[in-house]
C-alpha positions in Angstrom: 0.0 0.0 0.0 2.9 2.4 0.8 4.4 1.8 -2.6 1.0 2.3 -4.3 0.5 5.6 -2.4 3.9 6.8 -3.5 3.1 5.9 -7.1 1.9 8.5 -9.5 -0.4 6.0 -11.2 -4.0 6.0 -9.9 -4.6 2.6 -11.4 -2.1 1.0 -9.1 -3.7 2.6 -6.1 -7.2 1.6 -7.2 -6.2 -2.0 -7.8 -4.4 -2.2 -4.4 -7.5 -0.9 -2.6 -9.8 -3.3 -4.5 -7.4 -6.2 -3.6 -7.5 -5.3 0.1 -11.3 -4.9 0.0 -11.8 -8.3 -1.7 -9.4 -10.0 0.8 -11.2 -8.4 3.7 -14.6 -9.5 2.5 -13.3 -13.0 1.8 -11.7 -13.2 5.3 -14.9 -11.9 6.9 -16.9 -14.6 5.1 -14.5 -17.3 6.1 -14.4 -16.0 9.6 -18.2 -16.1 9.9 -18.2 -19.6 8.5 -15.6 -20.7 11.0 -17.5 -19.1 13.9 -20.7 -20.8 12.7 -19.1 -24.2 12.5 -17.6 -23.8 16.0 -21.0 -22.8 17.4 -22.6 -25.9 15.7 -19.8 -28.1 17.2 -20.6 -26.8 20.6 -24.4 -27.4 20.1 -23.9 -30.9 18.8 -21.6 -31.7 21.7 -24.2 -30.3 24.1 -26.8 -32.5 22.5 -24.6 -35.6 22.9 -23.8 -34.8 26.5 -27.3 -33.9 27.5 -29.0 -37.0 26.1 -27.8 -39.5 28.8 -28.8 -37.0 31.5 -32.3 -36.0 30.3 -33.2 -38.3 27.5 -36.8 -37.3 27.5 -35.9 -33.7 26.7 -33.2 -34.1 24.1 -33.8 -35.6 20.7 -34.3 -35.4 17.0 -38.1 -35.3 16.3 -40.2 -35.3 13.2 -43.5 -33.5 13.7 -45.9 -31.7 11.5 -44.4 -28.4 10.5 -41.4 -29.0 12.8 -38.2 -30.9 12.2 -35.0 -30.6 14.2 -33.0 -31.0 17.3 -34.6 -30.0 20.5 -33.3 -29.5 24.0 -35.7 -28.7 26.9 -38.6 -27.4 24.8 -42.1 -28.8 24.8 -41.7 -32.0 23.0 -43.2 -32.4 19.5 -46.0 -34.8 19.0 -44.1 -36.8 16.3 -41.7 -39.7 16.6 -38.2 -39.3 17.9 -35.9 -40.4 15.1 -32.6 -41.3 16.6 -33.2 -42.4 20.2 -30.0 -43.1 22.0 -28.1 -43.1 18.7 -28.1 -39.3 19.0 -25.0 -39.5 21.3 -22.6 -40.9 18.7 -24.2 -38.9 15.9 -23.9 -35.7 17.9 -20.3 -36.5 18.9 -19.4 -37.3 15.3 -21.0 -34.1 14.0 -19.4 -32.0 16.7 -15.9 -33.4 15.8 -16.6 -32.9 12.0 -17.7 -29.3 12.5 -14.7 -28.5 14.7 -12.3 -30.0 12.2 -13.9 -28.1 9.3 -13.9 -24.8 11.3 -10.1 -24.8 11.9 -9.0 -24.5 8.2 -11.6 -21.8 7.6 -10.3 -19.7 10.4 -6.8 -20.3 9.4 -7.6 -19.3 5.8 -9.2 -16.1 7.0 -6.1 -15.3 9.0 -3.8 -16.0 6.0 -5.9 -13.8 3.8 -5.6 -10.9 6.2 -1.9 -11.4 6.7 -1.0 -11.8 3.0 1.0 -8.9 1.6 -0.4 -6.8 -1.2 0.7 -7.3 -4.7 
């Protein structure tokens, strides 16, 4: 950026600003994706940990107009799909989300630390 500012060519400065803007946007997108995956990993781990403690309040239900993981809410009227299998599924999904989040966060940091052209 210092070299572009010292240059008399406005095209070089414009390209440098556009490059930094694109890298910042890409890093923000990767950072948000990484944060989301970390949050999902924590949620899946919480589901896996809570099922043995309160199995009647943790599950994966299929009900009319409602489909999803539930912890502690009023239970849907539909069937519970996973039963006690939710523990290994939740643990596996937590690990998968955690492992996917690490390279995204690292990619965001590398984009921000990359020097300008």
